[in-house]
N, C-alpha and C positions, 0 to 999 in steps of 0.2 A: 244836142244831137244824140241819137242813140248809138251805142257802141256795138260794132259787129263782131261776133265771136268767130274767129277764123281757125280755132284749134279743132282738130279732129277728135271725135269721141267714138268709142267702141264699147260693145257689151260682151262680156264673156264670163267664164266660170273659173274660179280660183282653183288651181291644181296643186300649188305648193306654197308654203309659208315658212320654209326652213331658214331663209336668210333674215337678217335683222333689218327691219324697216322696209322690206321688199317682199312682194308677192309675185307669183307667176300666174298669169291669166291666159287661159286658152280661149281664143276667139275663133269661132267656126262660121263660115259663110258658104252659101250655096251658089254655085255657078253652073251655067249650061255648057256642056262640052262643045267645042267649036265644030267638030265634025259629026259626032253621033247624036248630039242633041240631048243626051241624058243629063239629068241634074246630078252634079258631083259635089260632095262636101269637101271644102278646102279648109285647113286649120293652120293657125300660127300662134305661137306663144310669145307673150310680151312680159317684160319685167316692169312692174309698176311700184311707185313709191307709196308706202303705207306707214305714215309717221308714227301711229300709235300701236302698231302690230295688232290691229283690231279684227282682221279678217282671217278666216280659216278655210281650208279646202272644202269645196262644195258651195261656197257663197257665190251668188250671181251679182256681179258688180259692173259699174260703168267706169271706164278709164278715159282720161283726156291727155292729149299730147302736150308736152311741156318742154322746157329747156333741158338739155342733157344733164342728168344728175350724176351719172357715172358712165363707164364705158358702154354698158348694155342697157342702162335705164334712162328712158326719156318719156315716160308716161307716169301719171299720178292718178290715184283713185279719186273719183268724184263722189260717188254714192253707192250705197248698198241697195240692191234691188230685191234680193230674196236671200234670207238666211239659210244656211245648210241644214238639212234634216239630219239630226243626230239620233243614233239608236241607243 
């Protein structure tokens, strides 16, 4: 039988890599305002586990929900979608 993947995945941009083995990912989503109907951008930051310290700010990554690793960290990086443009 095939195994069903029940973990949530999100896509966002790395905004910080200051912590050891942890990155901060900014996830933005667009929602419609309930009264006015305008499309509004909502954003939230998640701490994600990065075992090799491989990601830098500006990278576009996919993160997956996992068991709690620390007080604020319950996500882990699945894959790199786009490398940051360095000048």
